[in-house]
N, C-alpha and C positions, 0 to 999 in steps of 0.2 A: 602274366599277372597285369590284369591292366589295374587303375588304382580303386577302381570299387571293391576287386576282390582282395585288395591288400586291407582296405578300410574295414574290411565282412569280418578277415581273417582274426586283424586283432580284434576284431569288437567279441566273436566268440570266443576266445582267446579269453578275454575279458569276462563272459559267462559264466565257461566253463572255471574260472578259477573262483567266483563270486558262488555260484552254486555248492561248490565243495568247501571253502569255509562256512557255507549260510547250511549246508548239513553238516559238518560239524559243530556248527556251532547246537541243531538241533539235540543231533548227539548227548551234546553235552546237557544240556534242558533234562531230555531224558533220566539220564546216572545220577541226575540231581532228582529228579522225584522218584527216583526208585530206592536212593539210599532214603529222601524222607519215611515210605514206604515202610524202608524197614526197620526204623530208628521206632515209626508210632507202632509196627507189630500186626500192619492191616492197610490193604486198597486204599488207596484217596478217592473222593468222588469225584465227580469231573469239573464241581465248584471248588472245592477245596486245588487240586489240580492245575486249577487258574489261577489260587490266590497264592497259589507259592509260586508254581514259573513268572509270576508278576517278580518276584524276591530274585530271583536267579544272578544279576547281576551282581545284588549287596552281596550274597553267599561267596562268590566267588569270589569279591575281592576283600571280604573279609576270611577267606578262607586262605589266600596268598598270602596275605598279610597272617596269619598266625604260622605258616611254612616256611614262609620267609620268601619265597618264588612268585610272583607275579607276573601272568594269571596262575590263578589255580590251578591243579588237573585234580583233585578231590575234592571232597566235599564229606570229610568223615568227621571237620567239628561242629560243621549242623547237625550230620547224619547221630550223631552219641550224644549230644545234651542241651539244651533248649527248644527243643522240636516243635512242645506245647507252646511256645513263646512263641516263636519269631513270625510269627505275621503282625502276631502284637506288639514286637521290637521294629521289625524290620524298618517305618518311615523315619524311626528316628535314626536308626542307622545310617539307613540311607539317603538324610539332612546332613546327619555327622560328617559322613564321608564326599557327598558333594561340597559342600566348604571348609574338607580337608583338600578334596584335590581341584576345586577352582570351577571344576564345572558341573554340568548335569549331567547323572550317569545315563542319559538314555540318549546324551550326545556318543559317547562308547557305541553306542549301537548302529550308528551312523555308519555308512559306508564315508573317509575323506574325501574330500574334495582337494580340486589342487586349486592354491592361492590364485587369488586372481590375475595379479603381477605374471607368475609361472604359465599363464592360461594363456594370455595375452600376449608373452612371449613364443610358446608353441604354435598360437598361431598367426604368428607375423614368420616365423620362422618356417614354419610348413607350405603358408601360400607364397612363400619365396622360395621354397626348395621345389613346390609345383606349377607354378611360375602361372600363367595364362588356362592352367590345364585345371583347375581348386580355385573355387571362391573363398573369402576369406570366413563365410560363411557356412560353407561346407566343410574347412575343417572346423568351423565353431562344435556344431553338428555332432562330427563326428566324435572328438572332445564329447561331448556332453554323453554318446549313447557309451566310449568307456568306462565313464566315470561313474555311472548308472544302470550294468548293463541289465542287471535284472526287470530294472523299471521302464527301460526306453529301446532294448536291444528287440 
């Protein structure tokens, strides 16, 4: 197996892992919306689904706190009560959570990237390992493909 084939193998493994994670996340969102429909005893319109979907992460964290596990595996607290007021209160709850956690909840959905120092160290190490076979720029492109497998693979 040559270098490019080995790099492509790693990128494919990263892509499969990222796709699996995204599929699980989408399934959890569908379950969340289903719980809301059960609680409201009716199907949500596409506009309502979109609004509730935007509140998913806040509900997941609150549910995890209520159950003592994080991330939460169910949304029965959200489905059991307060559903009609959820869209009204979610922005304040989200702001409170972000202040308490010290970071934006939008960052949670982002794929974590390598620290710049670690990235430089890996680029240096791989370029030394492969010698003249691969440039530092090629190694940096490879790492970029690994960090963002669904976007750039």
